[in-house]
C-alpha positions in Angstrom: 101.6 71.6 -196.0 98.8 74.0 -196.4 98.7 73.1 -200.0 98.5 69.4 -199.1 95.7 70.1 -196.7 93.9 72.1 -199.3 94.3 69.2 -201.7 93.2 66.7 -199.1 90.2 68.9 -198.3 89.3 69.2 -202.0 89.8 65.5 -202.5 87.8 64.8 -199.4 84.9 66.9 -200.5 85.0 65.2 -203.9 84.8 61.8 -202.3 82.0 62.9 -200.0 80.0 64.3 -203.0 80.4 61.2 -205.1 78.2 59.0 -202.9 75.5 61.7 -202.7 75.7 62.1 -206.5 75.4 58.3 -206.9 72.3 58.2 -204.7 70.7 61.0 -206.8 71.4 58.9 -209.9 69.9 55.9 -208.3 66.8 58.0 -207.3 66.5 59.3 -210.8 66.8 55.8 -212.2 64.1 54.5 -209.8 61.7 57.4 -210.7 62.3 56.8 -214.4 61.7 53.1 -214.0 58.4 53.8 -212.0 57.2 56.2 -214.7 58.1 53.7 -217.4 56.2 51.0 -215.5 53.2 53.3 -215.1 53.3 54.2 -218.8 53.4 50.5 -219.7 50.4 49.7 -217.4 48.4 52.6 -218.8 49.3 51.6 -222.4 48.2 48.0 -221.7 45.0 49.1 -220.1 44.1 51.4 -223.0 44.9 48.6 -225.5 42.6 46.2 -223.7 39.9 48.7 -223.2 40.3 50.0 -226.7 39.9 46.5 -228.1 36.5 46.2 -226.3 35.4 49.6 -227.5 36.1 48.8 -231.1 33.9 45.7 -231.0 31.3 47.8 -229.2 31.7 50.5 -231.8 31.2 47.9 -234.5 28.0 46.7 -232.8 26.9 50.3 -232.4 27.6 50.9 -236.1 25.4 47.9 -237.0 22.7 49.2 -234.8 22.9 52.7 -236.3 22.8 51.2 -239.8 19.6 49.3 -238.8 18.1 52.5 -237.5 19.3 54.5 -240.5 17.6 52.0 -242.8 14.2 53.1 -241.4 14.2 56.8 -241.8 11.6 58.8 -239.8 8.6 59.3 -242.1 6.8 62.7 -242.0 3.8 63.0 -239.8 0.5 62.3 -241.4 -2.8 63.6 -240.0 -6.1 61.9 -240.4 -9.0 64.3 -240.0 -12.0 62.8 -238.5 -14.8 64.5 -240.4 -17.4 65.7 -239.5 -16.8 67.4 -236.2 -18.1 65.6 -233.1 -21.1 67.2 -231.4 -22.1 65.8 -228.0 -24.9 67.0 -225.8 -24.9 67.1 -222.0 -27.7 67.6 -219.6 -26.4 70.1 -217.0 -29.1 70.8 -214.4 -32.2 71.8 -216.4 -30.2 73.1 -219.4 -29.0 71.3 -222.4 -25.3 71.9 -223.1 -23.2 71.0 -226.2 -19.6 70.3 -227.0 -18.3 70.5 -230.5 -14.8 69.1 -231.1 -12.7 68.6 -234.2 -10.2 65.8 -233.9 -7.1 64.9 -236.0 -5.1 61.8 -235.4 -1.3 61.9 -236.1 0.8 58.9 -237.3 3.9 58.3 -239.4 2.8 54.9 -240.8 0.7 54.6 -243.9 -0.7 51.3 -242.6 -2.1 53.2 -239.6 -3.7 55.8 -241.9 -5.4 53.0 -243.8 -6.6 51.4 -240.5 -8.0 54.7 -239.2 -9.9 55.2 -242.5 -11.2 51.6 -242.5 -12.3 51.6 -238.9 -13.5 55.2 -238.7 -17.2 54.3 -237.8 -16.0 52.3 -234.8 -13.6 55.0 -233.8 -16.2 57.7 -234.1 -18.7 55.7 -232.0 -16.2 55.1 -229.2 -15.1 58.8 -229.2 -18.7 60.0 -228.9 -19.3 57.4 -226.1 -16.2 58.4 -224.1 -17.0 62.2 -224.5 -20.6 61.6 -223.4 -19.4 59.9 -220.2 -17.4 63.0 -219.2 -18.5 65.7 -216.7 -19.3 68.9 -218.6 -17.9 71.2 -215.8 -14.7 69.1 -215.7 -14.2 69.6 -219.5 -14.3 73.4 -219.0 -10.9 73.2 -217.3 -7.6 72.7 -219.1 -6.8 69.6 -217.0 -10.2 68.1 -218.0 -9.4 68.6 -221.7 -6.0 67.1 -221.3 -7.4 64.1 -219.5 -10.0 63.7 -222.2 -7.4 63.9 -224.9 -5.3 61.2 -223.3 -8.3 59.0 -222.7 -9.4 59.3 -226.4 -5.8 58.7 -227.6 -5.7 55.4 -225.6 -9.1 54.4 -227.0 -8.1 55.1 -230.6 -4.8 53.2 -230.1 -6.6 50.3 -228.6 -9.1 50.1 -231.5 -6.4 50.3 -234.2 -4.3 47.6 -232.4 -7.3 45.3 -231.8 -8.7 45.6 -235.3 -5.6 45.9 -237.5 -2.8 44.5 -235.3 -0.6 47.5 -235.8 0.7 50.3 -233.6 1.7 53.8 -234.6 -1.0 56.2 -233.4 1.2 58.9 -232.0 -1.1 61.7 -231.0 -4.7 62.8 -231.0 -5.2 66.5 -231.5 -8.1 68.8 -230.7 -8.2 71.3 -233.6 -11.4 72.9 -232.4 -13.0 72.7 -229.0 -16.2 74.7 -228.4 -18.5 74.3 -225.4 -21.9 76.1 -224.9 
């Protein structure tokens, strides 16, 4: 009988473990199905987003080709010769400013416009410098403000007279005050 009880106990344990093993299998199947479902959702999302990116990439490639067709030209400097000399009346003393100016551009058409309209540009530069406060020009901030003001003036003249843009910078290559 002890042998029968042992068999029944062993058989009973096997029967008790079977439902637990079956629920583990069901749990594994549910997890696998959830992972598969998530993988499919991610795959579909990547496919849809990837399709939009490829059309965007094609548009970007077209834009890059357009930009690549116009390579950046080297900088060209137009030297405004002779130097500008402007006098200032400071109190009872006569003061002078001598400044050499170069204009930077990358467009040959702007170089031609600067050379063609140089008398008008020189006139406006002298007028603008003459309107400045001599003591203010002695400071770094004053020189930067003058440089920006002259740059805007030269851009405006070139735009108005030639209808083109492209004056990038106005550089002081010499700035002497006495």
